[in-house]
C-alpha positions in Angstrom: 0.0 0.0 0.0 1.6 3.2 -1.1 1.5 6.1 1.3 -0.4 8.5 -1.0 -2.1 10.4 1.9 1.2 11.8 3.1 3.3 12.3 0.0 5.1 15.6 -0.3 7.3 16.8 -3.1 10.8 18.3 -2.5 9.5 21.6 -3.7 6.6 21.6 -1.2 8.9 20.7 1.7 11.3 23.5 0.8 8.5 26.0 0.3 6.9 25.0 3.7 10.1 25.7 5.5 11.0 28.9 3.6 7.6 30.7 3.5 7.1 33.7 5.8 9.6 33.5 8.6 12.1 30.8 7.6 12.0 27.8 9.9 9.3 26.5 12.2 9.7 28.4 15.5 9.9 31.8 17.0 10.1 33.4 20.4 7.4 35.6 21.7 7.2 37.5 25.0 4.7 36.4 27.7 4.6 39.8 29.4 3.5 43.2 28.1 6.3 45.3 26.7 4.4 48.4 25.6 5.3 51.1 28.1 8.4 52.4 29.8 7.2 50.9 33.1 6.9 47.5 31.4 10.5 47.8 30.2 11.6 48.8 33.7 10.0 45.7 35.2 11.1 43.3 32.5 14.7 44.6 32.4 16.6 47.2 34.3 16.1 48.0 37.2 13.2 45.5 37.9 15.0 42.4 36.7 17.6 42.7 39.4 15.1 41.7 42.0 14.4 38.1 40.8 18.1 37.7 40.0 19.0 38.3 43.7 16.2 36.0 44.9 17.5 33.2 42.6 21.0 33.7 43.9 19.8 33.1 47.4 17.5 30.2 46.4 18.2 28.5 43.0 14.8 26.8 43.1 13.2 30.3 42.6 14.3 30.1 39.0 11.3 28.0 38.4 9.1 30.7 39.8 10.6 33.8 38.1 11.8 32.4 34.8 10.6 30.1 32.0 13.0 27.3 33.1 10.2 25.1 34.4 8.5 24.8 31.1 11.6 24.9 28.8 13.2 21.8 27.2 16.2 21.8 25.0 16.2 19.5 21.9 19.9 18.8 21.4 21.7 16.8 18.7 25.0 16.6 16.9 23.3 15.3 13.8 25.1 11.9 13.7 22.0 9.8 13.2 19.3 12.0 11.5 15.9 10.4 10.9 17.4 7.4 9.1 19.4 9.7 6.9 22.6 9.0 8.7 25.4 11.4 9.8 24.4 14.7 8.3 26.2 16.9 10.8 24.9 19.4 13.3 23.7 22.1 11.0 21.8 19.8 8.6 19.9 18.3 11.6 18.4 21.7 12.5 15.1 21.3 10.6 14.5 18.1 12.5 15.3 19.6 15.8 13.1 22.6 15.1 10.3 20.2 14.2 10.8 18.3 17.5 10.5 21.6 19.4 7.3 22.4 17.5 5.8 19.0 18.5 6.6 19.7 22.2 4.6 22.9 22.0 1.8 21.6 19.8 1.0 18.4 21.8 1.9 19.3 25.4 2.4 23.1 25.6 6.1 22.6 26.5 8.3 25.5 25.3 11.3 24.1 23.5 14.4 25.4 21.8 16.7 23.4 19.5 20.5 23.3 20.0 22.8 21.8 17.4 26.2 20.9 18.9 28.9 20.7 16.2 31.1 17.9 17.7 31.3 14.2 17.4 33.5 14.0 20.5 31.6 12.6 23.5 33.5 14.7 26.1 33.0 17.9 24.2 29.3 17.2 23.7 28.8 16.3 27.4 30.6 19.4 28.6 28.6 21.7 26.2 25.3 20.4 27.5 26.2 20.2 31.1 27.2 23.9 31.2 23.9 24.8 29.6 21.9 22.8 32.1 20.8 25.7 34.3 18.9 27.2 31.4 16.5 24.3 31.0 13.9 22.3 32.9 14.8 19.2 30.8 17.0 17.9 28.1 15.8 15.9 25.1 18.7 14.2 23.3 17.9 13.5 19.6 19.5 11.8 16.6 22.8 10.8 18.2 24.3 7.6 16.9 25.0 4.5 19.0 26.9 3.7 21.0 27.9 7.3 21.8 24.2 8.1 22.7 24.3 5.6 25.6 27.5 7.2 27.0 26.2 10.8 26.6 22.9 10.1 28.2 24.3 8.3 31.1 26.9 10.9 31.9 24.5 13.8 31.6 22.0 12.0 33.9 24.7 11.8 36.5 25.9 15.4 36.0 22.5 17.2 35.8 19.6 17.4 38.3 17.0 17.8 35.5 15.4 15.1 33.3 17.7 13.9 30.5 15.9 11.7 27.9 17.1 10.3 24.6 13.9 10.0 22.7 15.2 7.8 20.0 15.8 5.2 22.7 13.1 5.6 25.3 10.3 7.2 23.3 10.2 4.4 20.8 10.5 1.8 23.6 7.6 3.3 25.6 5.1 3.5 22.7 6.1 0.1 21.4 5.8 -1.4 24.8 2.3 0.0 25.2 1.3 -1.7 22.0 2.9 -4.9 23.1 1.0 -4.9 26.4 -2.3 -4.7 24.5 -1.3 -7.2 21.9 -0.4 -9.7 24.6 -3.7 -9.0 26.3 -5.6 -9.7 23.1 -3.8 -12.9 22.5 -4.0 -14.2 26.1 -0.3 -14.1 26.8 1.8 -12.8 29.7 5.0 -10.9 29.1 6.9 -13.3 31.4 6.0 -16.2 29.2 6.6 -15.0 25.6 9.7 -15.6 23.5 10.8 -12.5 21.6 13.2 -11.6 18.8 14.4 -8.1 18.3 16.1 -7.3 15.0 18.5 -4.4 15.2 20.9 -3.5 18.0 20.9 0.2 17.9 19.7 2.7 20.5 16.0 2.1 20.0 16.3 -1.7 20.0 18.4 -1.9 23.1 16.0 0.6 24.9 13.1 -1.6 24.0 14.7 -4.7 25.4 15.8 -3.0 28.6 12.4 -1.5 29.2 10.6 -4.8 28.6 13.0 -6.6 30.9 12.2 -4.0 33.6 8.5 -4.8 33.1 9.0 -8.6 33.5 10.4 -10.1 30.3 12.9 -12.8 31.3 16.4 -12.1 30.1 16.7 -15.5 28.4 13.4 -15.0 26.5 14.7 -12.1 24.4 17.1 -12.8 21.4 18.7 -9.7 20.0 20.0 -9.7 16.4 22.2 -7.3 14.4 23.7 -7.3 10.9 26.0 -10.1 11.9 23.1 -12.3 13.2 22.1 -13.4 16.7 23.9 -11.9 19.7 24.8 -15.0 21.6 26.9 -15.6 24.6 30.5 -16.0 23.5 30.2 -13.9 20.3 33.1 -11.5 19.9 32.5 -10.0 16.4 31.0 -6.5 16.3 30.2 -6.5 20.0 30.1 -3.8 22.6 29.1 -3.6 26.3 25.5 -2.7 25.5 25.0 -5.7 23.1 26.9 -8.0 25.5 24.5 -7.2 28.3 21.7 -8.9 26.2 23.6 -11.8 24.8 21.9 -15.2 25.6 22.9 -18.8 25.4 21.3 -20.1 22.2 22.2 -22.3 19.2 20.4 -19.9 16.8 22.8 -17.9 14.7 20.6 -16.2 12.1 17.3 -14.3 12.3 15.6 -17.1 10.5 16.7 -19.6 13.1 15.9 -17.3 16.0 12.4 -16.4 14.8 11.1 -19.9 14.4 8.4 -20.5 17.1 8.8 -17.0 18.5 5.7 -15.2 19.9 6.9 -11.6 19.2 9.1 -9.9 16.6 10.3 -6.3 17.1 12.0 -4.8 14.1 14.0 -1.6 14.4 16.3 -2.3 11.5 15.9 -2.2 7.7 13.4 -2.8 4.9 12.4 -6.4 4.2 14.6 -7.9 7.0 11.7 -10.3 7.8 10.6 -12.6 5.0 7.2 -14.2 4.6 8.7 -17.6 5.4 10.1 -16.2 8.7 6.7 -14.8 9.7 5.1 -18.1 8.8 7.4 -19.9 11.1 6.4 -17.9 14.2 4.1 -19.2 16.9 0.3 -19.0 16.7 -1.2 -15.5 16.7 2.2 -13.9 16.4 2.9 -10.3 17.3 4.9 -8.5 14.6 6.1 -4.9 15.1 8.0 -3.9 12.0 9.0 -0.4 12.9 11.7 0.5 10.3 10.9 3.8 8.5 9.9 4.6 5.9 9.7 0.9 4.8 9.0 -1.7 7.5 10.9 -5.0 7.9 7.9 -6.8 6.4 4.8 -5.2 4.6 1.5 -5.7 6.4 0.0 -7.0 3.1 2.5 -9.8 3.2 1.8 -10.5 6.8 -2.0 -10.7 6.1 -1.2 -13.2 3.3 1.0 -15.6 5.2 -0.1 -15.0 8.8 -3.7 -13.7 8.9 -3.8 -14.4 12.6 -1.0 -11.9 13.4 -1.3 -8.6 15.2 0.8 -6.1 13.3 2.2 -2.6 14.0 4.6 -0.4 12.0 6.1 3.0 12.2 3.9 4.3 9.4 0.8 6.4 9.5 -1.0 4.7 6.6 -1.4 1.4 8.5 -3.2 0.7 11.7 -1.1 0.7 15.0 1.5 3.3 14.2 4.4 3.3 16.8 4.8 7.1 16.9 7.1 8.8 19.4 4.8 11.8 19.5 2.6 9.7 21.8 5.3 9.7 24.3 8.0 12.4 24.7 5.7 15.6 24.9 3.6 14.1 27.6 6.4 12.4 29.5 8.2 15.8 29.8 5.0 17.5 30.6 4.5 15.3 33.7 8.1 15.4 34.6 8.3 19.2 34.4 5.1 19.7 36.4 6.5 18.0 39.4 10.0 19.3 38.8 11.4 15.8 38.6 15.1 15.4 38.9 15.2 12.5 36.3 13.0 10.3 34.2 13.3 6.9 35.7 12.0 3.4 34.8 8.9 3.9 37.0 7.9 7.0 35.0 8.5 5.2 31.7 6.4 2.2 32.8 3.7 4.5 34.0 3.6 6.1 30.5 3.4 2.6 29.0 0.5 1.6 31.1 -1.3 4.9 30.5 -1.1 4.6 26.8 -2.1 0.9 26.9 -5.1 1.7 29.1 -6.2 4.6 26.9 -6.3 2.4 23.8 -8.8 0.1 25.6 -11.2 3.0 26.5 -14.2 4.0 24.4 -13.1 6.4 21.7 -14.9 9.7 21.4 -17.2 9.9 18.4 -15.5 12.9 16.9 -12.1 11.1 17.1 -13.6 7.9 15.7 -14.9 9.8 12.6 -11.8 11.9 12.2 -9.5 9.0 11.3 -10.6 8.2 7.8 -13.7 6.5 8.8 -11.8 3.8 10.7 -13.5 2.1 13.6 -11.1 3.0 16.4 -12.1 0.2 18.7 -9.8 -1.8 20.9 -8.7 -4.9 19.0 -6.0 -6.2 16.6 -6.1 -3.0 14.5 -6.2 -0.6 17.4 -3.8 -1.4 20.2 -2.1 2.0 20.3 -3.8 5.5 20.7 -3.7 7.8 17.7 -1.6 11.0 17.9 -4.5 13.5 17.7 -6.4 11.9 20.6 -7.1 14.9 22.8 -7.2 12.7 25.9 -3.4 12.1 25.7 -2.6 15.5 27.3 -4.6 14.6 30.4 -3.8 10.9 30.7 -0.1 10.4 30.2 1.4 13.4 32.1 -0.8 12.6 35.1 0.5 9.1 35.2 4.1 10.2 34.8 3.8 12.8 37.5 2.2 10.3 39.9 5.0 7.8 39.2 7.6 10.5 39.8 6.1 11.3 43.2 5.7 7.7 44.2 9.4 6.9 43.2 10.7 9.9 45.1 12.1 12.0 42.3 9.5 14.8 42.3 10.6 18.0 44.0 7.2 19.7 43.8 4.6 17.0 44.4 1.0 17.6 43.2 -1.5 17.6 46.1 -4.7 17.6 44.0 -4.5 15.3 41.0 -8.0 16.1 40.0 -7.2 19.8 39.7 -4.0 18.9 37.9 -5.9 16.9 35.3 -8.2 19.8 34.8 -5.2 22.1 34.3 -3.8 19.7 31.7 -7.1 19.7 29.8 -7.1 23.5 29.7 -3.5 23.7 28.4 -4.5 22.5 25.0 -7.9 23.2 23.7 -9.0 20.0 21.8 -10.8 22.3 19.3 -7.3 23.2 18.1 -7.5 19.8 16.4 -10.6 20.9 14.4 -8.7 21.2 11.1 -7.1 17.8 11.6 -10.4 16.1 12.4 -12.0 17.8 9.3 -9.1 16.7 7.1 -9.5 13.1 8.2 -13.2 13.2 7.6 -12.6 14.5 4.0 -10.0 11.7 3.4 -12.7 9.2 4.3 -15.1 10.8 1.9 -13.0 12.4 -0.9 -14.6 15.3 -2.9 -14.2 17.0 -6.3 -13.2 20.6 -5.6 -12.9 23.2 -8.3 -10.0 25.7 -8.1 -11.4 28.6 -10.2 -8.1 30.4 -10.7 -6.3 27.4 -12.1 -3.5 29.1 -13.9 -2.0 30.7 -10.8 1.1 29.1 -9.3 -0.2 29.1 -5.8 -3.4 27.5 -6.9 -1.6 24.8 -8.9 0.6 24.0 -5.9 -2.5 23.8 -3.7 -4.3 21.5 -6.1 -1.3 19.2 -6.1 -1.2 19.2 -2.3 -5.0 18.5 -2.2 -4.6 15.5 -4.5 -1.5 14.2 -2.6 -3.3 14.6 0.7 -5.9 12.1 -0.4 -8.8 14.6 -0.1 -10.2 14.0 -3.6 -9.9 15.3 -7.1 -8.9 18.9 -7.7 -10.2 20.5 -10.8 -8.3 23.5 -12.3 -10.1 26.0 -14.4 -7.7 27.4 -17.0 -5.8 26.8 -20.2 -4.0 23.5 -20.2 -0.9 24.7 -21.9 -0.5 27.6 -19.4 -1.0 25.3 -16.4 1.5 22.8 -17.7 4.0 25.5 -18.4 3.7 26.9 -14.9 4.1 23.4 -13.4 7.3 22.9 -15.5 8.6 26.3 -14.3 8.2 25.4 -10.6 9.5 21.9 -11.0 6.2 20.0 -10.5 5.5 17.0 -12.7 2.2 16.4 -14.4 -0.2 14.9 -11.9 -2.7 12.2 -13.0 -5.0 13.1 -10.1 -5.7 16.6 -11.3 -8.3 17.6 -13.9 -8.1 20.7 -16.1 -11.1 22.4 -17.6 -11.0 25.2 -20.1 -14.2 27.1 -19.7 -14.3 28.3 -23.4 -13.8 24.8 -24.7 -15.9 22.8 -22.2 -18.4 20.3 -23.6 -20.8 21.5 -20.9 -20.7 25.1 -22.1 -24.3 25.1 -23.5 -25.8 23.3 -20.5 -24.2 25.8 -18.2 -25.3 28.7 -20.3 -28.9 27.5 -20.4 -28.8 27.0 -16.6 -27.5 30.5 -16.0 -29.9 32.1 -18.5 -32.9 30.6 -16.7 -31.7 32.3 -13.5 -30.7 35.6 -14.9 -33.2 36.3 -17.8 -35.4 38.5 -15.6 -32.4 40.3 -14.2 -31.4 42.1 -17.4 -29.3 39.3 -19.0 -29.6 38.1 -22.5 -28.6 34.6 -23.5 -25.4 35.9 -25.1 -24.6 37.7 -21.9 -24.8 34.4 -20.0 -22.7 32.7 -22.7 -20.0 35.4 -22.3 -20.0 34.9 -18.5 -19.6 31.1 -18.9 -16.8 31.5 -21.4 -14.9 34.3 -19.6 -15.7 34.3 -15.9 -14.0 31.4 -14.2 -15.8 32.0 -10.9 -19.2 31.7 -12.7 -18.0 28.6 -14.6 -16.7 27.0 -11.3 -20.0 27.8 -9.5 -21.9 26.3 -12.4 -19.9 23.1 -12.2 -21.0 22.8 -8.5 -24.6 23.9 -9.0 -25.0 21.4 -11.9 -23.6 18.5 -9.9 -20.3 18.2 -11.8 -18.2 19.0 -8.7 -18.8 19.1 -5.0 -17.3 22.5 -4.0 -15.2 25.4 -5.2 -12.5 27.7 -4.0 -11.6 31.1 -5.4 -10.5 34.6 -4.4 -6.8 34.8 -5.0 -7.0 37.2 -7.9 -10.3 39.0 -7.3 -11.7 41.3 -4.7 -13.5 39.2 -2.2 -16.8 41.0 -2.7 -16.6 40.7 -6.5 -16.0 37.0 -6.2 -18.9 36.7 -3.9 -21.2 38.5 -6.3 -20.1 36.2 -9.2 -20.8 33.1 -7.1 -24.2 34.4 -6.0 -25.3 34.7 -9.6 -25.3 30.9 -9.7 -25.8 29.7 -6.1 -28.8 30.6 -3.9 -28.9 30.7 -0.1 -30.1 27.7 1.7 -33.8 28.0 2.4 -34.4 29.9 5.7 -30.7 30.6 6.1 -28.7 33.9 6.1 -25.6 34.0 4.1 -22.7 35.3 6.1 -18.9 35.0 6.6 -17.5 33.3 9.7 -13.9 33.7 10.7 -12.3 31.1 13.0 -9.6 32.3 15.3 -7.4 29.7 17.2 -5.2 31.5 19.7 -3.9 31.0 23.3 -5.7 27.7 23.7 -9.1 29.0 22.6 -11.1 28.7 19.5 -13.4 31.7 18.7 -15.9 32.0 15.8 -16.6 35.6 14.5 -19.7 36.4 12.4 -20.5 38.2 10.2 -17.1 39.3 8.8 -17.9 39.6 5.0 -21.5 39.8 3.8 -24.1 41.8 5.7 -23.2 45.4 6.1 -25.7 46.3 8.8 -27.6 43.2 9.7 -31.1 43.5 11.3 -31.9 42.0 14.6 -33.7 39.1 12.8 -30.6 38.5 10.6 -28.3 38.6 13.6 -30.5 36.1 15.5 -30.3 33.7 12.5 -26.5 34.3 12.3 -26.3 33.4 16.0 -28.2 30.2 15.5 -26.3 29.1 12.4 -22.9 30.0 13.9 -23.8 28.0 17.1 -24.7 25.0 14.9 -21.3 25.3 13.2 -19.5 25.6 16.5 -21.1 22.3 17.6 -20.1 20.7 14.3 -16.5 21.7 15.2 -16.7 20.1 18.6 -17.4 23.3 20.6 -20.3 23.8 23.0 -21.4 27.3 21.8 -21.5 30.3 24.1 -22.7 33.2 22.0 -22.0 36.8 22.8 -23.9 39.6 21.0 -21.2 42.3 20.8 -21.4 46.0 21.1 -19.5 48.9 22.7 -22.2 48.8 25.4 -22.6 46.4 28.3 -26.1 45.6 29.2 -27.5 49.1 28.7 -24.4 51.1 29.7 -24.3 53.4 27.8 -27.9 53.2 26.4 -27.6 54.4 22.8 -29.9 53.9 19.8 -27.4 51.8 17.9 -27.2 49.3 20.7 -30.9 48.5 20.4 -30.5 45.9 17.6 -28.4 43.7 19.9 -31.0 43.9 22.7 -33.7 43.0 20.1 -31.6 40.1 19.0 -31.4 38.7 22.5 -35.2 39.1 22.7 -35.6 37.2 19.4 -33.4 34.4 20.6 -35.5 34.2 23.8 -38.6 33.8 21.7 -37.0 31.0 19.6 -36.0 29.1 22.7 -32.7 28.1 21.3 -30.6 25.3 22.9 -27.3 27.2 23.4 -26.0 29.9 25.8 -26.2 33.5 24.6 -26.3 37.0 26.0 -25.7 40.6 25.2 -25.2 43.3 24.4 -21.6 43.2 25.7 -18.2 44.5 24.9 -15.6 42.0 23.5 -13.3 42.3 26.6 -16.2 41.2 28.8 -17.2 38.4 26.4 -13.8 36.9 26.4 -12.8 37.5 30.0 -15.0 35.3 32.2 -13.5 36.7 35.4 -14.3 40.2 34.4 -17.8 39.1 33.3 -18.5 37.4 36.7 -17.1 40.3 38.7 -19.0 43.1 36.9 -22.0 41.3 35.5 -22.8 38.2 37.7 -26.2 38.0 36.0 -24.7 37.2 32.6 -26.0 33.9 31.2 -22.7 32.7 29.8 -21.1 30.0 31.9 -17.6 30.7 30.5 -15.9 32.9 28.0 -17.7 33.3 24.7 -16.6 31.2 21.8 -19.0 32.6 19.2 -19.0 36.4 18.6 -21.9 37.9 16.7 -20.6 41.3 15.4 -22.9 44.3 15.2 -21.9 45.5 11.7 -19.7 44.5 8.8 -17.2 47.3 9.2 -16.3 46.4 12.8 -16.3 42.6 12.1 -14.1 42.9 8.9 -11.6 45.3 10.5 -11.3 43.2 13.7 -10.8 39.9 11.8 -8.2 41.3 9.5 -6.4 43.1 12.3 -6.2 39.7 14.2 -4.9 38.0 11.0 -2.1 40.5 10.6 -1.2 41.3 14.2 -2.6 38.4 16.3 -0.5 35.6 17.6 -2.9 32.8 16.6 -4.2 31.1 13.5 -7.0 32.7 11.5 -9.1 30.5 9.2 -11.5 31.9 6.8 -13.8 33.8 6.5 -15.9 30.7 5.7 -19.0 31.4 3.7 -22.1 30.0 5.5 -25.7 29.6 4.4 -25.3 28.9 0.7 -27.1 26.0 -0.8 -23.9 24.7 -2.4 -20.4 24.7 -1.1 -18.2 27.6 -2.1 -15.3 29.3 -0.3 -13.5 32.5 -1.0 -9.9 33.1 0.2 -8.3 36.4 0.8 -6.0 37.8 -1.9 -3.1 37.3 0.5 -3.8 33.6 0.9 -0.9 31.2 1.1 -0.8 27.7 -0.5 -1.6 26.3 2.9 -4.6 28.7 3.2 -5.9 27.5 -0.2 -5.5 23.8 0.8 -7.3 24.5 4.1 -10.2 26.2 2.4 -10.5 23.6 -0.2 -10.7 20.9 2.5 -13.2 23.0 4.5 -15.3 23.4 1.3 -15.1 19.7 0.7 -16.2 19.0 4.3 -19.1 21.4 4.0 -20.2 19.7 0.8 -20.4 16.4 2.7 -22.4 17.8 5.7 
């Protein structure tokens, strides 16, 4: 099975890393720095005060600096992602990526450090002297056996967690999967016979962790490129391999695997043959974790051993062993109790937490998000999936508890219930909205028309849409121009992309007749409609959707938003009893907020705003939010009482009459709506039980200005505006849209078409 869902071209990867600010991370302040007083507090003279307190009590660094939530991702680039020894500088994109994952999945701040030395002593000294800066050290992509020495020495020298993720992260996630595979096959770890192919850092870490969990030493056979590691072997040995040598007559992987219960592969493509898999015990457990190509393909395993439970390191097969399930959450728990180290008890706690989570009932929204798969505990679901929002609550709490129980926690947590609630609040699960929608569209691919098909950005977005497995992109434009642009930017022709020239289309007459039927009483002659079909790509794209030849359309890159909207509205009507409006989605600071109307209705009436509130609340629920709707104004509940605030008061009254099933209130200012503490203190009668997540704006000018200001100046992600209320799916991007914006909007349009 080819990994078509996750293909990326070299050009796409380079463009992703180069666009906007180069790289993937930046540093932003957490305190205001807008006045002279702010500067005096942040730097001189105010900064002297915490410095003196830390000098007296070093533990105060956790109170007055970012140390307690800061992890260094450190590498010398000697074993980069299966690419080998690329050196320190070339490893930087990977290390930046690891830092981003820390933040994205566990709200751990992280900085990457690339140390340009292959000398163990130099590396250790560099890191040890940087130790006071950080709350933890994540070692990454360091080749064996040096990685073992470096980690051990740094753990002895530093009083903060030091964790080599290539070893322990893989071991923890793989062990969690094994625990559940054993459970499903009725085995106990102490009774199984296991073969591990590969004797690098990850393989040895897996063996050591499983032995600490109860796997007998003699039940594990480790193999490397020279064959079985047996007691007495001298060729290509070191102290770490020797520690796992066993007395055995087997000398090859084929001999060792015969009758084995479990195979762990952390080696190379095709290391395990079908004949070897066939020789294993009943209901074998096969974890082929080499990337990008496993030791044996799941298709072959199904053919020769249909009774096997299979896991790989790839995302396009069930049971992916993915380190992102481990390291962010392990560090989260360790940092929160200020652990001095990450010990075996904490690793085993993470294993048990992951294994237990996979056995629990999966939330409906997560179930539907993963390409329509039934995520139910069983042979094809023994490991949680990376975007499970429950991970942030489950794994860190287990790790923190184990740190406290094993005596390495320097700041024990007294209220674990409150801690779990804090963990839930760190990352708003609705930040995964886009990922959930993406997975739903993959499960139900759609034909999306890209109206401005000759534009370079649009072509690149169409390629990404096709490569992402979202469906068929249709480019509107001249074939020769599109192919010439693709050649100029280094993109090959793509079989999954359709091209339609509006002037030459065989559907031209049908589309013209359809449009003429709509427009003949609005001053349009038949030839006027023919000209629009031939020359206006937005009209042509809208006709494809309206006539059932495509599911959705995306446009806007080369036209004014409002002109594009007018062209689409010539073809597509509003949904019956719906108001057409634009909704902007803002994801920032752990919150998701929907703003409406940001594009269509200049001065909506109270009736229109009530409908917008109802429709926006329904969309919020579709995105996994429980809507809390604020009707915004510059006034707060009659203060000041001005004529222009009456519409919002009328809107509240209309919603009262409709007896809607969501929270709403107004009129209120935006600071009150978003600050629940302020709301409770000044307006305890307010109906909202928390900060608003749906903002109904009083007029187009304020809504549009606010949303665009947030897009340019804000620190979050702005999606949209999304067109709501049309009877067919169409989305308009801003003229400044990036390729990623176009892809996002295309997927959102496809998702709306399937709703």
